[in-house]
Residue, then its C-alpha position, 0 to 999 in steps of 0.5 A: a957917908q955911904a951910897i949904892s950904884r950899879p950900871s943900868p941893867a941891859a935890855g931884857r934883864g930884871p931890875v937891880l932892886r925890888r920893892c918889898r910888899a911884905p911888912w919890914r923886918t930888919h936884916g943883917p946890920l940894918g937894925a932899928a937903931h940904924l933906921r932912925s937917922m933921917h938926915r936930909s943932906f944928900a952930901q951926908g945921906s945915902m942914895i941907891k941908884k935904882a935901875i936908871s936907864g941910860g944915865f944922865d949923859t950930857f949932849r952937844r949939838a954942833n952947828s945948830g945955827l943958833t947964836p949962843a944966848t947972852r941974854a934971857e930974852y924971855e919976852d919974845y916967847g910970850p907970857e907962858a914963857e915964865e911960870e911960878g910954882t915949886w920944882h926940884y932940880l938935880v945937878t948932873d954936870t960933874a963940874g957943878i953949876r955956878p948961880r948967877k945974879d940974873a937970868v943972863y948968860s954972862k960972866d959978869c953975872k956969875m956969883k963968885g964963891s958959890r957953886f952947886d956940886a953934882g948930886t945937889v938937889v935945889t928947889v926952884d920957885k920960878r922958871r923962865r924959858s929962853g930958846w932951848t934954855r930954862w932959867l931957874s930962880l932958886t927959892s933960897g934967893q941964891g940967884w939963877v941957874f939953868d937946865v941946858s946951857p945957852k952956849d952949847r946945849k949941854v945938860r946941866m940939871v934935870e927936873v926931879e920928883v922928891q918924895f919922903g917916906e919909908w920904903q923897903y927894897e930887896v937887892c936883886a943884883d949880885k952887887l949894888p954899889v952905894l953912892p955918897r950922893p945922887q950922882l951916877g959915876a960917883p965913887p962908891t963907898s960900899a956895896t950891898s949884895a943880892g937878897e939884902l933888904v934895905t929901907a929908903v927914907e927919900r926918893v929922887r926920881p928924874l922925870v925924864r928917866r926910869g928909876a930913882f935914887l934912894r936915900l938909905a935910912g940909918c947911914d950918916 
């Protein structure tokens, strides 16, 4: 597996990638044979971190005055506190996140032997708000996870937009690391250089940040 990463550019500097508007032409090792593989697994696919400002730093707020939540008392927040639909979330906590049998912050509800690693994208079909936490029901039926910890407000997951298609980009940075998955700080497996043209077949764009992760075509 391969992928690309580079720290976000400083204010006033240009982007690390530039969208190509002209018809695509293969360049260097990215021949047609390399563009046919479109595996959907992020663990096996390739991602580019495209100028994501600020990263996904977790945060804590001490002395909030709120007791750590032990139950998802969503009834207190009215009917609008729960909604159904389809959403995508990216695991950003480097420790990963373990699903729970119910929307309850209790060790007894943790599903042993199951964990989503950082860089994993999951699909959600129901969201339930409780205080600063949004509980997320997994479409796969694997239980519930949450975006912000009820205990300490640590950000565990962020909502993302997932797009499939084919896009061409030119590398603008001197060197842009390739990441094995959509996770800032993951050890790069290789790098691309300024002027290289790459084809992306999937884009994962955090709704709260600028830029997107790009999964490269033709890399297993």
